[in-house]
N, C-alpha and C positions, 0 to 999 in steps of 0.2 A: 190667523196668526196675529198675536198682539204685538204692537210696536214697542219700541224702547220706552216711550213715555208711559204707555199703559202699564208696563211692567214695573215702573218706578213710582207710581202714584202713592202718596202717603194716605193715611186714613182720613177720610173726609175731603180729600183733594179731588177735584173734577176737572176734566178738560173743558175749557170755555170756548176755545177757538183753535182751529188747525189751519195754518196758512199754507199756500202753495206757490210754486213757481208760475210765472206768467208763461203763456204759450210761446212768446217770442224767445224765451230762454232756450227753446229746443230748435229754433229755426235753422241755425248753422249745422248742427249735427244731422238733421234731416236732409238739408241741402247736400252735405257731403255724401250721405248715403245715396241720394238720388243721382249725384254726379258719378259715383262709383258703380251704380247699377245700370246706367245708360249704355255703356259699351257692351255689357253682358246682354242686355235686351236687343241691341243692334246685332250682335253675333248670333243670337237665337233666330232672329228674323232672317239674316243672311243664309244661315245653314238650312233652316227648315222651311222657310217660305220662298226665298229666292233660289233655293236648291243649289247653293254653291257647295262643292264637296268640302268635307271637314279637313282634308289634307291641305287644301289651299288656305285654310283659316287657322292653322295650328298656332302660330305665333300670336295672332290676334286673340284666340281663346285664352291663352296664358295671360296676356295683358288684361283682358276683360275680367278674368277671375281674380287677378291681383287687385285691380281697381275695386271690384265688388267687395273683396275681403277687407280692404282698407276702410271703405265706407261703412261696412257692417261693424267693424271693430269700433270705429268712432261712435256710431249710433248705440251699440251695445254698452260701451263704457258710460255714455251719457245716460242711458236708461237706468243702468245700475245706480248711478249717482242720484237720479230723480227718485227711484224707488227706496233708496236708503237714507234720504234726507228728510228730517222732520223739523217743522217750525210749529211749536205748540204753546198756546197760552193756557195755563191752568189757573185754578182759583188761588194758587199760592206763588207760582213762578212762571218764568218764560224759559223754554228749552229749545235750543238749536242743536240738533244731532245730525252728524254726517258719518258715513262709512258703513261698510258691509262687514268686511273681515277686520279691518282696523277701525275702531270707533272713536270719534272725537265729539265731545259734547261741551257745550257752553250753556250754563244755566245761571239764572239770576233770580233772586226772590223779587217779587213785584214791589215790595216796600223798599228795596235797595235801588230800583231804577230811578235815576235822577233826571235823565234827559233822553229824549227820543228825537233823532234828527232824520229828516226825510230828504233824500237826494233823488230828484226826478227830472229827467231831461225833457225836451220838447216831445221827442218820440215816446218817452215814458208817459207823458200826459195823454198823448193821442191813443196809445195802445194799453194804457192802464197798468203800468209797472213802475217800480222804483226800488231804491235801496233804502233800508232803514239801518241806522246806527244807534245802538243802545249803549248808554254810559251809565254805570252804576257804582255805588260804593263798594269797594273791595273786589270788583270783578273787572275793572278796566273797561274795555270797549268790545262790544259784540257787533260785528258788521254782517249784515244779512244781504245776500245777493238779490237779484231782481225778483221781487215778489209780486204776485198778482194783487192788485188793489191795496197798495201799502197804506193808504189812508185808513182803510177799514181795519187793517191789522193794528195800526197805531191806536185807533179808537177802541178796539177790543182790549188792548193792553191797558189803556187808561181806565176803561170801565171796570176791568178786573182789579186794578189798583184801588179804585174808589170803593168797590164792594169789599175788598179786604180791609181797608181802613175803617169802613163802617162796622164790619163784623168785629174787628179788634177793639174799637171804641165801645161797642155794645158789650163785649166781654168784660171790660174794665168797669162799666157802670154797674154790672151785676155783683161785683166783689164788695 
């Protein structure tokens, strides 16, 4: 299945780089799932391995299933967000797309990007994540959440901008 960016590429436009979330972005949803799953695992152990009758564990089973369902919903909503978010540098533009049913996109032509700001904490430096803020003419501000290797993303944007300028100046020389 082609993503949003693939379905909106213009003639001659190519994907240069696809950025991703850092693994730390998923830490807390996975932690909540693990915390929600622990009571369920404990009750499975109590009933089937410690051989405590199910009638003595009825209230606990309900609480364990509710905890598991909450953790699973947190993780599922996070996974849907991960699967439906795209950060793509093409040969002409930068695209930030979010959403599955409701789609939100922010796009800016590479030649309209005036400034790229990197925000990286100490933990971000250690674990390799950071936030990028793109400012451009006519588009305002595009804030990107914790990306994996934000310096690499920034370099790909700058390289694509340079390649676009070279191709545009080459087109003018031919006229």
